[in-house]
Steps between C-alpha positions, in 0.01 A plus 500: 500500500872486573454162669343350187774646280779363720324163526464480119867594448606233748281235337626587151861495626444162662342361183791628288750354744332159489479501121848628417717377788651163406436241764825343615456126533753298692717348229576187699141402567365594157738278304498124499852367557668169429801510730792269429765450768869473417734293723524661846816657639622573851339846473146388410307417188425666168195452280406627156158532340434303180206726414719810501765386250518731196759557231625861466574665166874472566472120541528499879228344713296683764373303799363560848685326779471480876773453761395356835778535760571207728302549820272772362342737751315830467841669480646255247203440276503379142635735234342527155710575190425587142813388321637468150716200411750478216525127426797537263743624764312391817460857627205675664375837612241586762257759363277533805499377858220483755370335813127564456413536130688458173699792362459702818857635486667547163869418493693793356819292484371236259833401347556144379675298770662163533343274765853452643429143603175582683326163500149651513548746213675236289207266568251761378710578191542134405136404557353808330730466197418129466127572541502781244692291248273197537170690516579761234412798721347794315 
């Protein structure tokens, strides 16, 4: 009697868990990307995803980008960024950073920053701003 009761409770719990627990899909593999590379630098290369470009309510542009260090290994693997770009003053802020899936680590210090001559960030800013202006990003 107790065995059947415990078995039924376990089965009901399992069914509820399956129904109500949101399955976490890997964000990288579930989204189709159209990566665009900016001119390389001595540190590696930077790419941004055309499919991820969206205009924010404040007029800035949100985009997903990827930095691939020169001579990548398991230790120095590519880094994924969710970033906002302000085209008017060529500034940016990183909202989330990750190495395995997008938005894995939220950036609590998401202040607007100048690229300070960083060739890769400037490349992303220039290309994304040109793309969003020409393609009338929503």
